[in-house]
N, C-alpha and C positions, 0 to 999 in steps of 0.2 A: 504494500500500500504506500503510495507516495504522499508527500505533504500537501499537494494541491487537493487531493481527495479528502484528506483529513480536514483541511481548512474549509473545503466546501461543505462537509458534513456539519462543522461547527456553525458556519454561516446559515445553514438551513435551520438549525436549532435556535440560533439567535433570532432569526427572522420570525419563526413561529412564536417565540416569546414576545417579540415586539407587537405582532398582530394581536395576541391575546391581551396584552397590556393596553393596547390602543382601544380594543373593544370594551375592556373594563372601565377605562377612563373616558370613553366616548370621544376619543381623539382620532379623527380620521387620518391625520398626517402620520401618526405612529403606525396605523394599519398599513398605509401605503409604503412607508419606509420598511416595514417588516416584510412586505411582499417583494420589494426590490432586493432585500437581503436574501430572501429565499431563492430568488432567481439567480443571484450571484453564486450562492452555494450550490445550486443544482448544476450550473454551468461548470463550476470548478470540479465538482465530484464526477459528473458524467463524462466530461471531455478532458479533464486534466490540464486545462489551459491556465496560464498565469493570470493573476488578478488584474493587471493592466489591460490585458486583452479582453477580459470580462467587462471591465468598465467601459472600454472603447465600444464594444458591441452593444452594451445597454444604451449608451448615448446615441448610437446610430439608430437603434430601434425606436428610441424615444422620439428622435427627430422625424422618423417616418410617420409617427402617429399625430403629429401636429398639423 
């Protein structure tokens, strides 16, 4: 198991906790931040790419949605 996959797993857990906390506090920004963190974790874990590439891809996808 490489460190990108471990970091990805951790980011998914962290994102899940952010989503739960955001729902408990009724803070939609925390929910969105948690889902972005989950996406980062999934990309890291599934594809084993580095975090800089993950952030670049997320920014590109976000720009497509505007």
